[in-house]
Backbone of each chain as nested JSON, in Angstrom:
{
  "chains": [
    {"id": "A", "residues": [
      {"number": 1, "name": "MET", "atoms": {"N": [100.968, 100.895, 111.717], "CA": [99.832, 100.958, 110.808], "C": [100.32, 100.743, 109.38]}},
      {"number": 2, "name": "LYS", "atoms": {"N": [99.393, 100.341, 108.52], "CA": [99.73, 100.129, 107.116], "C": [98.782, 100.935, 106.232]}},
      {"number": 3, "name": "PHE", "atoms": {"N": [99.301, 101.286, 105.043], "CA": [98.469, 101.967, 104.057], "C": [97.479, 100.975, 103.457]}},
      {"number": 4, "name": "GLY", "atoms": {"N": [96.281, 101.455, 103.131], "CA": [95.316, 100.604, 102.447], "C": [94.311, 101.447, 101.698]}},
      {"number": 5, "name": "LYS", "atoms": {"N": [93.583, 100.789, 100.81], "CA": [92.52, 101.467, 100.075], "C": [91.227, 100.683, 100.28]}},
      {"number": 6, "name": "ILE", "atoms": {"N": [90.152, 101.405, 100.556], "CA": [88.857, 100.751, 100.704], "C": [88.371, 100.355, 99.308]}},
      {"number": 7, "name": "ILE", "atoms": {"N": [88.228, 99.059, 99.082], "CA": [87.821, 98.613, 97.74], "C": [86.44, 97.967, 97.749]}},
      {"number": 8, "name": "GLY", "atoms": {"N": [85.835, 97.826, 98.902], "CA": [84.488, 97.248, 98.918], "C": [83.917, 97.177, 100.31]}},
      {"number": 9, "name": "ARG", "atoms": {"N": [82.664, 96.728, 100.386], "CA": [82.015, 96.515, 101.673], "C": [81.675, 95.049, 101.792]}},
      {"number": 10, "name": "VAL", "atoms": {"N": [81.665, 94.555, 102.995], "CA": [81.307, 93.164, 103.22], "C": [80.03, 93.156, 104.05]}},
      {"number": 11, "name": "VAL", "atoms": {"N": [79.022, 92.483, 103.52], "CA": [77.741, 92.398, 104.21], "C": [77.544, 90.974, 104.71]}},
      {"number": 12, "name": "SER", "atoms": {"N": [77.172, 90.853, 105.957], "CA": [76.948, 89.533, 106.536], "C": [75.719, 89.59, 107.43]}},
      {"number": 13, "name": "THR", "atoms": {"N": [74.799, 88.681, 107.204], "CA": [73.582, 88.654, 108.015], "C": [73.765, 87.719, 109.202]}},
      {"number": 14, "name": "GLN", "atoms": {"N": [74.273, 86.548, 108.926], "CA": [74.493, 85.578, 110.001], "C": [75.922, 85.732, 110.508]}},
      {"number": 15, "name": "LYS", "atoms": {"N": [76.047, 86.259, 111.711], "CA": [77.387, 86.538, 112.227], "C": [77.386, 86.434, 113.744]}},
      {"number": 16, "name": "VAL", "atoms": {"N": [78.566, 86.405, 114.341], "CA": [78.647, 86.347, 115.794], "C": [78.04, 87.632, 116.367]}},
      {"number": 17, "name": "GLU", "atoms": {"N": [77.498, 87.516, 117.556], "CA": [76.747, 88.606, 118.173], "C": [77.564, 89.896, 118.245]}},
      {"number": 18, "name": "SER", "atoms": {"N": [78.854, 89.763, 118.528], "CA": [79.678, 90.951, 118.735], "C": [79.938, 91.736, 117.452]}},
      {"number": 19, "name": "PHE", "atoms": {"N": [79.609, 91.161, 116.298], "CA": [79.756, 91.889, 115.038], "C": [78.511, 92.709, 114.699]}},
      {"number": 20, "name": "GLU", "atoms": {"N": [77.456, 92.569, 115.499], "CA": [76.2, 93.272, 115.215], "C": [76.436, 94.787, 115.162]}},
      {"number": 21, "name": "GLY", "atoms": {"N": [75.942, 95.404, 114.11], "CA": [76.033, 96.862, 114.005], "C": [77.371, 97.382, 113.537]}},
      {"number": 22, "name": "LEU", "atoms": {"N": [78.293, 96.491, 113.237], "CA": [79.617, 96.953, 112.798], "C": [79.7, 96.941, 111.276]}},
      {"number": 23, "name": "LYS", "atoms": {"N": [80.417, 97.919, 110.735], "CA": [80.619, 97.99, 109.289], "C": [81.92, 97.289, 108.938]}},
      {"number": 24, "name": "LEU", "atoms": {"N": [81.843, 96.356, 108.01], "CA": [83.042, 95.635, 107.573], "C": [83.4, 96.085, 106.163]}},
      {"number": 25, "name": "VAL", "atoms": {"N": [84.661, 96.391, 105.96], "CA": [85.101, 96.844, 104.635], "C": [86.232, 95.971, 104.122]}},
      {"number": 26, "name": "LEU", "atoms": {"N": [86.333, 95.929, 102.793], "CA": [87.406, 95.196, 102.13], "C": [88.545, 96.181, 101.878]}},
      {"number": 27, "name": "VAL", "atoms": {"N": [89.732, 95.827, 102.342], "CA": [90.881, 96.736, 102.257], "C": [92.004, 96.097, 101.436]}},
      {"number": 28, "name": "GLN", "atoms": {"N": [92.489, 96.838, 100.448], "CA": [93.671, 96.391, 99.696], "C": [94.899, 97.073, 100.284]}},
      {"number": 29, "name": "PRO", "atoms": {"N": [95.824, 96.306, 100.883], "CA": [97.048, 96.92, 101.408], "C": [97.867, 97.565, 100.287]}},
      {"number": 30, "name": "LEU", "atoms": {"N": [98.499, 98.697, 100.607], "CA": [99.282, 99.457, 99.624], "C": [100.64, 99.802, 100.22]}},
      {"number": 31, "name": "ASN", "atoms": {"N": [101.56, 100.228, 99.339], "CA": [102.796, 100.817, 99.853], "C": [102.665, 102.342, 99.795]}},
      {"number": 32, "name": "GLU", "atoms": {"N": [103.754, 103.058, 100.113], "CA": [103.652, 104.52, 100.183], "C": [103.418, 105.152, 98.814]}},
      {"number": 33, "name": "GLU", "atoms": {"N": [103.71, 104.394, 97.738], "CA": [103.431, 104.901, 96.382], "C": [102.021, 104.523, 95.931]}},
      {"number": 34, "name": "LEU", "atoms": {"N": [101.255, 103.962, 96.856], "CA": [99.884, 103.516, 96.629], "C": [99.808, 102.392, 95.601]}},
      {"number": 35, "name": "LYS", "atoms": {"N": [100.853, 101.585, 95.554], "CA": [100.824, 100.38, 94.722], "C": [100.374, 99.213, 95.594]}},
      {"number": 36, "name": "LYS", "atoms": {"N": [99.633, 98.274, 94.983], "CA": [99.112, 97.123, 95.716], "C": [100.224, 96.277, 96.314]}},
      {"number": 37, "name": "VAL", "atoms": {"N": [100.021, 95.855, 97.557], "CA": [100.971, 94.956, 98.225], "C": [100.159, 93.835, 98.872]}},
      {"number": 38, "name": "GLY", "atoms": {"N": [100.346, 92.629, 98.399], "CA": [99.691, 91.487, 99.035], "C": [98.194, 91.407, 98.786]}},
      {"number": 39, "name": "THR", "atoms": {"N": [97.549, 90.617, 99.631], "CA": [96.154, 90.242, 99.43], "C": [95.215, 91.137, 100.239]}},
      {"number": 40, "name": "ALA", "atoms": {"N": [94.028, 91.348, 99.699], "CA": [93.023, 92.163, 100.396], "C": [92.581, 91.49, 101.692]}},
      {"number": 41, "name": "LEU", "atoms": {"N": [92.156, 92.306, 102.646], "CA": [91.678, 91.792, 103.92], "C": [90.398, 92.513, 104.318]}},
      {"number": 42, "name": "VAL", "atoms": {"N": [89.729, 91.98, 105.32], "CA": [88.486, 92.599, 105.803], "C": [88.78, 93.267, 107.144]}},
      {"number": 43, "name": "ALA", "atoms": {"N": [88.327, 94.509, 107.276], "CA": [88.587, 95.256, 108.511], "C": [87.303, 95.901, 109.021]}},
      {"number": 44, "name": "VAL", "atoms": {"N": [87.254, 96.138, 110.315], "CA": [86.145, 96.882, 110.922], "C": [86.367, 98.366, 110.672]}},
      {"number": 45, "name": "ASP", "atoms": {"N": [85.3, 99.047, 110.265], "CA": [85.406, 100.482, 110.002], "C": [84.457, 101.249, 110.909]}},
      {"number": 46, "name": "THR", "atoms": {"N": [85.01, 102.064, 111.791], "CA": [84.179, 102.897, 112.667], "C": [84.255, 104.362, 112.253]}},
      {"number": 47, "name": "LEU", "atoms": {"N": [84.967, 104.65, 111.157], "CA": [85.189, 106.045, 110.745], "C": [84.337, 106.438, 109.545]}},
      {"number": 48, "name": "SER", "atoms": {"N": [83.408, 105.575, 109.152], "CA": [82.525, 105.85, 108.007], "C": [83.306, 106.17, 106.743]}},
      {"number": 49, "name": "SER", "atoms": {"N": [84.284, 105.371, 106.44], "CA": [85.064, 105.605, 105.215], "C": [84.251, 105.17, 103.996]}},
      {"number": 50, "name": "ASP", "atoms": {"N": [84.658, 105.693, 102.842], "CA": [83.975, 105.381, 101.591], "C": [84.882, 104.565, 100.681]}},
      {"number": 51, "name": "ILE", "atoms": {"N": [84.265, 103.863, 99.74], "CA": [85.035, 103.098, 98.764], "C": [85.923, 104.058, 97.97]}},
      {"number": 52, "name": "GLY", "atoms": {"N": [87.197, 103.668, 97.791], "CA": [88.152, 104.484, 97.057], "C": [89.058, 105.299, 97.951]}},
      {"number": 53, "name": "GLN", "atoms": {"N": [88.68, 105.456, 99.224], "CA": [89.505, 106.27, 100.116], "C": [90.783, 105.537, 100.537]}},
      {"number": 54, "name": "ILE", "atoms": {"N": [91.864, 106.318, 100.698], "CA": [93.127, 105.79, 101.199], "C": [93.097, 105.931, 102.719]}},
      {"number": 55, "name": "ILE", "atoms": {"N": [93.417, 104.846, 103.394], "CA": [93.295, 104.83, 104.859], "C": [94.566, 104.206, 105.468]}},
      {"number": 56, "name": "TYR", "atoms": {"N": [94.68, 104.251, 106.79], "CA": [95.64, 103.386, 107.452], "C": [94.893, 102.512, 108.434]}},
      {"number": 57, "name": "TYR", "atoms": {"N": [95.385, 101.281, 108.559], "CA": [94.716, 100.329, 109.433], "C": [95.736, 99.674, 110.35]}},
      {"number": 58, "name": "GLU", "atoms": {"N": [95.245, 99.118, 111.429], "CA": [96.122, 98.423, 112.37], "C": [95.585, 97.006, 112.548]}},
      {"number": 59, "name": "THR", "atoms": {"N": [96.465, 96.097, 112.886], "CA": [96.059, 94.695, 113.052], "C": [96.304, 94.241, 114.498]}},
      {"number": 60, "name": "SER", "atoms": {"N": [95.86, 93.046, 114.783], "CA": [96.015, 92.356, 116.079], "C": [95.113, 92.93, 117.171]}},
      {"number": 61, "name": "LYS", "atoms": {"N": [95.454, 92.665, 118.42], "CA": [94.601, 93.015, 119.561], "C": [94.236, 94.504, 119.599]}},
      {"number": 62, "name": "GLU", "atoms": {"N": [95.177, 95.333, 119.191], "CA": [94.925, 96.773, 119.221], "C": [93.767, 97.15, 118.29]}},
      {"number": 63, "name": "ALA", "atoms": {"N": [93.656, 96.424, 117.17], "CA": [92.547, 96.687, 116.248], "C": [91.216, 96.379, 116.905]}},
      {"number": 64, "name": "SER", "atoms": {"N": [91.158, 95.291, 117.637], "CA": [89.892, 94.882, 118.249], "C": [89.401, 95.927, 119.249]}},
      {"number": 65, "name": "ARG", "atoms": {"N": [90.292, 96.663, 119.84], "CA": [89.911, 97.629, 120.867], "C": [89.216, 98.87, 120.309]}},
      {"number": 66, "name": "ILE", "atoms": {"N": [89.119, 98.937, 118.979], "CA": [88.323, 99.996, 118.368], "C": [86.842, 99.768, 118.707]}},
      {"number": 67, "name": "ILE", "atoms": {"N": [86.506, 98.496, 118.974], "CA": [85.138, 98.149, 119.383], "C": [85.091, 98.279, 120.899]}},
      {"number": 68, "name": "GLU", "atoms": {"N": [84.35, 99.265, 121.365], "CA": [84.374, 99.544, 122.801], "C": [83.383, 98.67, 123.548]}},
      {"number": 69, "name": "ARG", "atoms": {"N": [83.64, 97.37, 123.514], "CA": [82.836, 96.399, 124.246], "C": [83.783, 95.443, 124.924]}},
      {"number": 70, "name": "GLU", "atoms": {"N": [83.217, 94.712, 125.862], "CA": [84.068, 93.751, 126.582], "C": [84.55, 92.65, 125.646]}},
      {"number": 71, "name": "MET", "atoms": {"N": [83.598, 92.138, 124.851], "CA": [83.959, 91.114, 123.874], "C": [84.113, 91.786, 122.518]}},
      {"number": 72, "name": "ASN", "atoms": {"N": [85.287, 91.723, 121.96], "CA": [85.528, 92.452, 120.726], "C": [86.398, 91.668, 119.753]}},
      {"number": 73, "name": "PRO", "atoms": {"N": [85.882, 90.546, 119.265], "CA": [86.681, 89.77, 118.33], "C": [86.857, 90.501, 116.994]}},
      {"number": 74, "name": "CYS", "atoms": {"N": [88.089, 90.764, 116.626], "CA": [88.398, 91.52, 115.413], "C": [89.915, 91.577, 115.321]}},
      {"number": 75, "name": "ASP", "atoms": {"N": [90.468, 91.459, 114.123], "CA": [91.932, 91.516, 114.034], "C": [92.439, 92.551, 113.038]}},
      {"number": 76, "name": "ALA", "atoms": {"N": [91.541, 93.4, 112.542], "CA": [91.977, 94.509, 111.684], "C": [90.931, 95.615, 111.761]}},
      {"number": 77, "name": "ALA", "atoms": {"N": [91.381, 96.854, 111.877], "CA": [90.445, 97.98, 111.959], "C": [91.05, 99.223, 111.325]}},
      {"number": 78, "name": "ILE", "atoms": {"N": [90.169, 100.04, 110.717], "CA": [90.605, 101.3, 110.114], "C": [90.884, 102.288, 111.247]}},
      {"number": 79, "name": "MET", "atoms": {"N": [92.049, 102.902, 111.235], "CA": [92.42, 103.853, 112.289], "C": [92.376, 105.3, 111.821]}},
      {"number": 80, "name": "GLY", "atoms": {"N": [92.474, 105.521, 110.507], "CA": [92.418, 106.893, 110.024], "C": [92.227, 106.95, 108.519]}},
      {"number": 81, "name": "ILE", "atoms": {"N": [91.649, 108.052, 108.072], "CA": [91.477, 108.291, 106.638], "C": [92.54, 109.296, 106.213]}},
      {"number": 82, "name": "ILE", "atoms": {"N": [93.293, 108.97, 105.176], "CA": [94.423, 109.805, 104.77], "C": [93.97, 110.878, 103.778]}},
      {"number": 83, "name": "ASP", "atoms": {"N": [94.319, 112.129, 104.1], "CA": [94.004, 113.24, 103.199], "C": [95.156, 113.505, 102.244]}},
      {"number": 84, "name": "ASP", "atoms": {"N": [96.388, 113.353, 102.747], "CA": [97.548, 113.702, 101.936], "C": [98.768, 112.899, 102.376]}},
      {"number": 85, "name": "ILE", "atoms": {"N": [99.609, 112.529, 101.409], "CA": [100.86, 111.819, 101.701], "C": [102.01, 112.656, 101.147]}},
      {"number": 86, "name": "ASN", "atoms": {"N": [102.996, 112.945, 101.98], "CA": [104.158, 113.716, 101.531], "C": [105.411, 112.857, 101.657]}},
      {"number": 87, "name": "ILE", "atoms": {"N": [105.941, 112.412, 100.522], "CA": [107.193, 111.654, 100.532], "C": [108.301, 112.618, 100.119]}},
      {"number": 88, "name": "THR", "atoms": {"N": [109.253, 112.846, 101.015], "CA": [110.295, 113.821, 100.693], "C": [111.692, 113.227, 100.783]}},
      {"number": 89, "name": "GLU", "atoms": {"N": [111.762, 111.934, 101.077], "CA": [113.071, 111.292, 101.209], "C": [113.041, 109.99, 100.411]}},
      {"number": 90, "name": "SER", "atoms": {"N": [114.145, 109.696, 99.686], "CA": [114.204, 108.43, 98.967], "C": [114.471, 107.309, 99.952]}},
      {"number": 91, "name": "LYS", "atoms": {"N": [114.129, 106.095, 99.552], "CA": [114.347, 104.935, 100.422], "C": [115.833, 104.696, 100.625]}}
    ]},
    {"id": "B", "residues": [
      {"number": 1, "name": "MET", "atoms": {"N": [111.975, 95.02, 117.953], "CA": [112.117, 96.368, 117.404], "C": [112.778, 96.299, 116.038]}},
      {"number": 2, "name": "ARG", "atoms": {"N": [112.462, 97.251, 115.205], "CA": [112.991, 97.249, 113.84], "C": [113.635, 98.584, 113.509]}},
      {"number": 3, "name": "LEU", "atoms": {"N": [114.631, 98.521, 112.646], "CA": [115.256, 99.737, 112.146], "C": [114.447, 100.252, 110.958]}},
      {"number": 4, "name": "GLY", "atoms": {"N": [114.331, 101.561, 110.857], "CA": [113.625, 102.131, 109.72], "C": [114.124, 103.521, 109.41]}},
      {"number": 5, "name": "LYS", "atoms": {"N": [113.724, 104.01, 108.251], "CA": [114.078, 105.372, 107.862], "C": [112.786, 106.146, 107.615]}},
      {"number": 6, "name": "ILE", "atoms": {"N": [112.713, 107.353, 108.152], "CA": [111.533, 108.19, 107.92], "C": [111.608, 108.752, 106.51]}},
      {"number": 7, "name": "ILE", "atoms": {"N": [110.608, 108.427, 105.681], "CA": [110.652, 108.905, 104.297], "C": [109.566, 109.944, 104.002]}},
      {"number": 8, "name": "GLY", "atoms": {"N": [108.661, 110.158, 104.928], "CA": [107.624, 111.149, 104.66], "C": [106.603, 111.257, 105.776]}},
      {"number": 9, "name": "THR", "atoms": {"N": [105.592, 112.06, 105.499], "CA": [104.541, 112.285, 106.497], "C": [103.163, 112.071, 105.858]}},
      {"number": 10, "name": "VAL", "atoms": {"N": [102.165, 111.86, 106.684], "CA": [100.798, 111.799, 106.165], "C": [99.928, 112.82, 106.896]}},
      {"number": 11, "name": "VAL", "atoms": {"N": [98.941, 113.307, 106.189], "CA": [97.95, 114.191, 106.785], "C": [96.641, 113.416, 106.865]}},
      {"number": 12, "name": "SER", "atoms": {"N": [96.068, 113.383, 108.051], "CA": [94.847, 112.621, 108.253], "C": [93.942, 113.406, 109.204]}},
      {"number": 13, "name": "ASP", "atoms": {"N": [92.779, 113.746, 108.708], "CA": [91.851, 114.549, 109.502], "C": [90.936, 113.651, 110.333]}},
      {"number": 14, "name": "THR", "atoms": {"N": [90.338, 112.663, 109.669], "CA": [89.441, 111.726, 110.345], "C": [90.261, 110.556, 110.865]}},
      {"number": 15, "name": "LYS", "atoms": {"N": [90.29, 110.368, 112.176], "CA": [91.067, 109.266, 112.724], "C": [90.49, 108.783, 114.041]}},
      {"number": 16, "name": "ALA", "atoms": {"N": [90.915, 107.583, 114.446], "CA": [90.462, 107.024, 115.711], "C": [90.925, 107.934, 116.851]}},
      {"number": 17, "name": "LYS", "atoms": {"N": [90.157, 107.921, 117.944], "CA": [90.377, 108.854, 119.05], "C": [91.822, 108.823, 119.579]}},
      {"number": 18, "name": "ALA", "atoms": {"N": [92.366, 107.626, 119.72], "CA": [93.697, 107.486, 120.305], "C": [94.789, 108.113, 119.439]}},
      {"number": 19, "name": "TYR", "atoms": {"N": [94.477, 108.397, 118.171], "CA": [95.477, 108.937, 117.244], "C": [95.39, 110.458, 117.116]}},
      {"number": 20, "name": "GLU", "atoms": {"N": [94.413, 111.045, 117.776], "CA": [94.226, 112.496, 117.65], "C": [95.418, 113.255, 118.232]}},
      {"number": 21, "name": "SER", "atoms": {"N": [95.822, 114.296, 117.55], "CA": [96.967, 115.147, 117.896], "C": [98.291, 114.397, 118.024]}},
      {"number": 22, "name": "LYS", "atoms": {"N": [98.4, 113.282, 117.313], "CA": [99.677, 112.551, 117.269], "C": [100.282, 112.702, 115.867]}},
      {"number": 23, "name": "LYS", "atoms": {"N": [101.613, 112.82, 115.821], "CA": [102.298, 112.957, 114.527], "C": [102.527, 111.572, 113.931]}},
      {"number": 24, "name": "ILE", "atoms": {"N": [102.093, 111.379, 112.701], "CA": [102.245, 110.073, 112.044], "C": [103.245, 110.2, 110.902]}},
      {"number": 25, "name": "LEU", "atoms": {"N": [104.246, 109.32, 110.913], "CA": [105.309, 109.363, 109.919], "C": [105.335, 108.065, 109.105]}},
      {"number": 26, "name": "ILE", "atoms": {"N": [105.874, 108.163, 107.891], "CA": [106.014, 106.982, 107.033], "C": [107.41, 106.408, 107.238]}},
      {"number": 27, "name": "VAL", "atoms": {"N": [107.474, 105.129, 107.574], "CA": [108.751, 104.474, 107.886], "C": [109.037, 103.391, 106.85]}},
      {"number": 28, "name": "GLN", "atoms": {"N": [110.226, 103.451, 106.278], "CA": [110.694, 102.387, 105.392], "C": [111.603, 101.458, 106.199]}},
      {"number": 29, "name": "PRO", "atoms": {"N": [111.227, 100.188, 106.365], "CA": [112.092, 99.268, 107.115], "C": [113.456, 99.103, 106.44]}},
      {"number": 30, "name": "LEU", "atoms": {"N": [114.485, 98.95, 107.255], "CA": [115.851, 98.796, 106.745], "C": [116.445, 97.475, 107.221]}},
      {"number": 31, "name": "ASP", "atoms": {"N": [117.408, 96.967, 106.453], "CA": [118.134, 95.778, 106.914], "C": [119.376, 96.229, 107.693]}},
      {"number": 32, "name": "ALA", "atoms": {"N": [120.234, 95.278, 108.043], "CA": [121.394, 95.594, 108.874], "C": [122.388, 96.513, 108.164]}},
      {"number": 33, "name": "ASP", "atoms": {"N": [122.31, 96.547, 106.817], "CA": [123.185, 97.44, 106.055], "C": [122.484, 98.755, 105.698]}},
      {"number": 34, "name": "GLN", "atoms": {"N": [121.366, 98.991, 106.363], "CA": [120.563, 100.192, 106.158], "C": [120.048, 100.324, 104.726]}},
      {"number": 35, "name": "LYS", "atoms": {"N": [119.77, 99.175, 104.121], "CA": [119.143, 99.18, 102.792], "C": [117.644, 98.933, 102.972]}},
      {"number": 36, "name": "ALA", "atoms": {"N": [116.833, 99.547, 102.12], "CA": [115.377, 99.397, 102.21], "C": [114.972, 97.948, 102.002]}},
      {"number": 37, "name": "VAL", "atoms": {"N": [114.094, 97.46, 102.861], "CA": [113.624, 96.079, 102.747], "C": [112.144, 96.041, 103.136]}},
      {"number": 38, "name": "GLY", "atoms": {"N": [111.352, 95.368, 102.334], "CA": [109.923, 95.234, 102.665], "C": [109.109, 96.487, 102.399]}},
      {"number": 39, "name": "THR", "atoms": {"N": [107.88, 96.459, 102.888], "CA": [106.898, 97.514, 102.608], "C": [106.9, 98.562, 103.713]}},
      {"number": 40, "name": "SER", "atoms": {"N": [106.756, 99.818, 103.305], "CA": [106.715, 100.913, 104.277], "C": [105.468, 100.793, 105.154]}},
      {"number": 41, "name": "PHE", "atoms": {"N": [105.524, 101.412, 106.322], "CA": [104.374, 101.43, 107.217], "C": [104.302, 102.782, 107.917]}},
      {"number": 42, "name": "LEU", "atoms": {"N": [103.286, 102.95, 108.749], "CA": [103.073, 104.222, 109.434], "C": [103.269, 104.04, 110.928]}},
      {"number": 43, "name": "ALA", "atoms": {"N": [103.856, 105.026, 111.566], "CA": [104.096, 104.932, 113.009], "C": [103.874, 106.287, 113.665]}},
      {"number": 44, "name": "ILE", "atoms": {"N": [103.455, 106.244, 114.937], "CA": [103.298, 107.47, 115.717], "C": [104.658, 107.879, 116.263]}},
      {"number": 45, "name": "ASP", "atoms": {"N": [104.98, 109.145, 116.119], "CA": [106.291, 109.633, 116.547], "C": [106.264, 110.055, 118.018]}},
      {"number": 46, "name": "ALA", "atoms": {"N": [107.218, 109.509, 118.788], "CA": [107.296, 109.876, 120.216], "C": [108.601, 110.598, 120.543]}},
      {"number": 47, "name": "VAL", "atoms": {"N": [109.464, 110.784, 119.538], "CA": [110.8, 111.327, 119.823], "C": [111.17, 112.516, 118.923]}},
      {"number": 48, "name": "GLN", "atoms": {"N": [110.165, 113.172, 118.361], "CA": [110.41, 114.325, 117.475], "C": [111.351, 113.955, 116.328]}},
      {"number": 49, "name": "ALA", "atoms": {"N": [111.115, 112.821, 115.729], "CA": [111.917, 112.395, 114.584], "C": [111.53, 113.214, 113.356]}},
      {"number": 50, "name": "GLY", "atoms": {"N": [112.457, 113.301, 112.411], "CA": [112.189, 114.05, 111.188], "C": [112.468, 113.206, 109.965]}},
      {"number": 51, "name": "VAL", "atoms": {"N": [112.029, 113.71, 108.797], "CA": [112.244, 112.987, 107.551], "C": [113.743, 112.824, 107.31]}},
      {"number": 52, "name": "GLY", "atoms": {"N": [114.157, 111.609, 106.959], "CA": [115.565, 111.307, 106.73], "C": [116.227, 110.618, 107.913]}},
      {"number": 53, "name": "ASP", "atoms": {"N": [115.618, 110.702, 109.098], "CA": [116.204, 110.07, 110.288], "C": [116.112, 108.546, 110.221]}},
      {"number": 54, "name": "ILE", "atoms": {"N": [117.144, 107.884, 110.754], "CA": [117.094, 106.433, 110.974], "C": [116.524, 106.24, 112.379]}},
      {"number": 55, "name": "VAL", "atoms": {"N": [115.496, 105.418, 112.499], "CA": [114.8, 105.291, 113.783], "C": [114.598, 103.832, 114.185]}},
      {"number": 56, "name": "LEU", "atoms": {"N": [114.203, 103.685, 115.451], "CA": [113.868, 102.385, 116.008], "C": [112.35, 102.372, 116.192]}},
      {"number": 57, "name": "THR", "atoms": {"N": [111.696, 101.36, 115.643], "CA": [110.245, 101.295, 115.785], "C": [109.839, 100.08, 116.626]}},
      {"number": 58, "name": "ILE", "atoms": {"N": [108.766, 100.242, 117.367], "CA": [108.198, 99.153, 118.162], "C": [106.812, 98.859, 117.622]}},
      {"number": 59, "name": "GLU", "atoms": {"N": [106.527, 97.579, 117.392], "CA": [105.204, 97.191, 116.895], "C": [104.545, 96.249, 117.89]}},
      {"number": 60, "name": "GLU", "atoms": {"N": [104.309, 96.767, 119.069], "CA": [103.649, 95.988, 120.12], "C": [102.886, 96.973, 121.003]}},
      {"number": 61, "name": "GLY", "atoms": {"N": [101.623, 96.68, 121.223], "CA": [100.721, 97.646, 121.834], "C": [101.102, 98.155, 123.208]}},
      {"number": 62, "name": "ASN", "atoms": {"N": [101.388, 97.231, 124.111], "CA": [101.69, 97.632, 125.482], "C": [102.902, 98.561, 125.537]}},
      {"number": 63, "name": "SER", "atoms": {"N": [103.933, 98.189, 124.806], "CA": [105.15, 99.01, 124.74], "C": [104.836, 100.361, 124.111]}},
      {"number": 64, "name": "ALA", "atoms": {"N": [104.025, 100.326, 123.059], "CA": [103.682, 101.559, 122.354], "C": [102.997, 102.546, 123.296]}},
      {"number": 65, "name": "ARG", "atoms": {"N": [102.074, 102.04, 124.12], "CA": [101.357, 102.918, 125.048], "C": [102.302, 103.524, 126.085]}},
      {"number": 66, "name": "GLN", "atoms": {"N": [103.296, 102.759, 126.492], "CA": [104.288, 103.297, 127.425], "C": [105.119, 104.39, 126.76]}},
      {"number": 67, "name": "VAL", "atoms": {"N": [105.487, 104.149, 125.501], "CA": [106.335, 105.097, 124.775], "C": [105.621, 106.434, 124.573]}},
      {"number": 68, "name": "ILE", "atoms": {"N": [104.337, 106.385, 124.223], "CA": [103.631, 107.657, 124.009], "C": [103.004, 108.184, 125.306]}},
      {"number": 69, "name": "GLU", "atoms": {"N": [103.235, 107.474, 126.395], "CA": [102.753, 107.872, 127.722], "C": [101.25, 108.151, 127.718]}},
      {"number": 70, "name": "ASP", "atoms": {"N": [100.501, 107.216, 127.139], "CA": [99.05, 107.332, 127.109], "C": [98.442, 105.942, 127.305]}},
      {"number": 71, "name": "GLU", "atoms": {"N": [98.096, 105.641, 128.534], "CA": [97.556, 104.314, 128.856], "C": [96.2, 104.062, 128.214]}},
      {"number": 72, "name": "ASP", "atoms": {"N": [95.512, 105.131, 127.853], "CA": [94.178, 104.981, 127.278], "C": [94.203, 104.794, 125.761]}},
      {"number": 73, "name": "ALA", "atoms": {"N": [95.374, 104.878, 125.168], "CA": [95.484, 104.727, 123.718], "C": [95.489, 103.241, 123.36]}},
      {"number": 74, "name": "LEU", "atoms": {"N": [94.338, 102.601, 123.585], "CA": [94.278, 101.144, 123.463], "C": [94.421, 100.637, 122.034]}},
      {"number": 75, "name": "THR", "atoms": {"N": [94.189, 101.515, 121.052], "CA": [94.273, 101.044, 119.666], "C": [95.617, 101.381, 119.014]}},
      {"number": 76, "name": "VAL", "atoms": {"N": [96.554, 101.877, 119.792], "CA": [97.871, 102.218, 119.238], "C": [98.824, 101.04, 119.384]}},
      {"number": 77, "name": "LYS", "atoms": {"N": [99.527, 100.699, 118.305], "CA": [100.453, 99.562, 118.339], "C": [101.844, 99.899, 117.808]}},
      {"number": 78, "name": "THR", "atoms": {"N": [101.925, 100.847, 116.861], "CA": [103.188, 101.084, 116.169], "C": [103.722, 102.478, 116.494]}},
      {"number": 79, "name": "VAL", "atoms": {"N": [104.914, 102.542, 117.094], "CA": [105.479, 103.837, 117.473], "C": [106.967, 103.922, 117.119]}},
      {"number": 80, "name": "ILE", "atoms": {"N": [107.443, 105.157, 117.016], "CA": [108.872, 105.413, 116.856], "C": [109.407, 105.728, 118.241]}},
      {"number": 81, "name": "ALA", "atoms": {"N": [110.371, 104.912, 118.7], "CA": [110.816, 105.005, 120.089], "C": [112.202, 105.621, 120.236]}},
      {"number": 82, "name": "ALA", "atoms": {"N": [112.963, 105.713, 119.144], "CA": [114.317, 106.272, 119.249], "C": [114.818, 106.725, 117.892]}},
      {"number": 83, "name": "ILE", "atoms": {"N": [115.69, 107.731, 117.91], "CA": [116.414, 108.132, 116.695], "C": [117.802, 107.514, 116.809]}},
      {"number": 84, "name": "VAL", "atoms": {"N": [118.203, 106.772, 115.783], "CA": [119.478, 106.06, 115.827], "C": [120.6, 106.988, 115.365]}},
      {"number": 85, "name": "ASP", "atoms": {"N": [121.657, 107.106, 116.199], "CA": [122.805, 107.941, 115.827], "C": [123.816, 107.139, 115.018]}},
      {"number": 86, "name": "ASP", "atoms": {"N": [124.031, 105.904, 115.451], "CA": [125.1, 105.129, 114.822], "C": [124.838, 103.634, 115.009]}},
      {"number": 87, "name": "ILE", "atoms": {"N": [125.211, 102.851, 114.004], "CA": [125.128, 101.396, 114.129], "C": [126.514, 100.856, 113.806]}},
      {"number": 88, "name": "SER", "atoms": {"N": [127.124, 100.171, 114.738], "CA": [128.438, 99.581, 114.453], "C": [128.312, 98.069, 114.413]}},
      {"number": 89, "name": "LYS", "atoms": {"N": [129.062, 97.468, 113.52], "CA": [128.981, 96.014, 113.356], "C": [130.381, 95.417, 113.468]}}
    ]}
  ]
}
């Protein structure tokens, strides 16, 4: 999983059938110091996260399985909302 | 599989079902000389690893499910599979 921050919502009216009813959010990948890393991506959110929250997300086939349907096209999904980060060891 | 060092922990209350009651650690990827390289990531611990440990991580779903011995954890991909004692070159 990777660190990310919810920075927006993505609204789409015309979409593939399997996206119906799913919430799409814009995620900025972060490092453990919560500094931006790379480009923002769009992920499926089933945890009702809010803009500004720090989350972890997973990519690839495992992400798609957050959608409990037979057909589940998706390559990134929020897996958890982070309450606290404890860094106690230097790199 | 990749080498990494555990640098910390995260607390997460709201999470996907497959992640419930699993310990999640912050892993800093290392190169062959055990120097930090790239961006840190999060992994589920299957070997009681602790902060400061050098570990082996797997980032592939099927393997991950075998490591945590949970076939129903379909959304799990990244796990810590071993604590490294020594690397000789």
